[in-house]
C-alpha positions as CSV (number, residue, x, y, z in Angstrom):
1,M,11.4,7.4,-27.8
2,K,8.5,5.1,-28.6
3,P,5.1,5.9,-27.3
4,L,3.9,4.0,-24.2
5,K,1.1,1.5,-24.9
6,L,-0.6,-0.1,-21.9
7,D,-3.2,-2.8,-22.4
8,R,-6.4,-2.8,-20.3
9,L,-5.1,-5.5,-17.9
10,T,-2.0,-3.5,-17.1
11,L,-4.1,-0.4,-16.4
12,V,-6.4,-2.4,-14.1
13,L,-3.3,-3.7,-12.3
14,F,-2.0,-0.2,-11.8
15,L,-5.4,0.9,-10.4
16,V,-5.5,-2.1,-8.1
17,L,-2.0,-1.4,-6.9
18,I,-2.7,2.2,-6.2
19,C,-5.8,1.3,-4.3
20,L,-4.0,-1.3,-2.3
21,D,-1.2,1.2,-1.4
22,V,-3.7,3.8,-0.3
23,V,-5.8,1.4,1.8
24,A,-2.7,-0.2,3.4
25,L,-1.3,3.2,4.4
26,L,-4.6,4.4,5.8
27,F,-5.1,1.2,7.9
28,A,-1.6,1.6,9.2
29,K,-2.3,5.2,10.2
30,M,-5.6,4.2,11.8
31,A,-3.8,1.5,13.8
32,T,-1.3,4.0,15.2
33,N,-4.0,6.5,16.0
34,F,-6.0,3.9,17.9
35,A,-3.0,2.4,19.7
36,S,-1.8,5.8,21.0
37,V,-5.1,6.5,22.8
38,D,-4.6,6.4,26.6
39,T,-1.0,5.5,26.5
40,S,1.9,7.6,27.7
41,D,4.7,5.1,27.4
42,N,6.2,3.3,24.5
43,L,5.5,-0.2,25.8
44,G,1.8,0.5,26.2
45,F,1.7,1.8,22.6
46,Y,3.2,-1.3,21.2
47,L,1.1,-3.6,23.2
48,N,-2.0,-1.7,22.0
49,L,-0.7,-1.8,18.5
50,I,-0.3,-5.6,18.5
51,W,-4.0,-6.0,19.3
52,E,-5.2,-3.5,16.7
53,P,-7.0,-5.3,13.8
54,S,-6.3,-2.4,11.4
55,L,-2.6,-3.1,11.8
56,W,-3.1,-6.7,10.8
57,I,-5.2,-5.7,7.8
58,S,-2.5,-3.3,6.7
59,L,0.1,-6.1,7.0
60,G,-2.1,-8.6,5.3
61,L,-2.4,-6.3,2.2
62,G,1.4,-6.5,1.7
63,P,1.4,-9.9,-0.1
64,L,-1.4,-8.7,-2.4
65,Q,0.7,-5.6,-3.2
66,L,3.7,-7.7,-3.9
67,I,1.8,-10.0,-6.3
68,T,0.2,-7.1,-8.1
69,W,3.6,-5.3,-8.4
70,T,5.2,-8.5,-9.8
71,K,2.5,-8.8,-12.4
72,I,2.9,-5.2,-13.4
73,L,6.7,-5.6,-13.7
74,S,6.2,-8.5,-16.0
75,K,4.4,-6.2,-18.4
76,V,6.0,-2.8,-18.1
77,E,9.6,-1.5,-17.6
78,L,10.6,-0.6,-14.0
79,G,11.1,3.1,-14.7
80,I,7.7,3.5,-16.1
81,A,6.0,1.3,-13.5
82,Y,7.6,3.1,-10.6
83,S,6.7,6.5,-12.0
84,I,3.0,5.5,-12.5
85,S,2.7,3.7,-9.1
86,S,4.1,6.7,-7.2
87,V,0.7,8.4,-7.8
88,H,-0.5,7.0,-4.4
89,M,1.8,9.3,-2.4
90,P,-0.2,12.5,-2.8
91,V,-3.4,10.7,-2.2
92,T,-2.4,9.5,1.3
């Protein structure tokens, strides 16, 4: 097995991806917390959720995550990239 060598750009891309993942998940959690205030029914929750800016920020980060992930996969094998990018799970 050959040693893994990552250039500086790839490491920066991994760091950006992990930060984007964490921020997107935190904004999604914030949106659901704010939307659930003062609602006892599901319809009210979803109506509140639609108007919650943090939900839209979380969804807006998705394309940035996709672009970053695509750039990473052009430089590193999938098995290695997936293992490294899964670091965001314990953080959130």
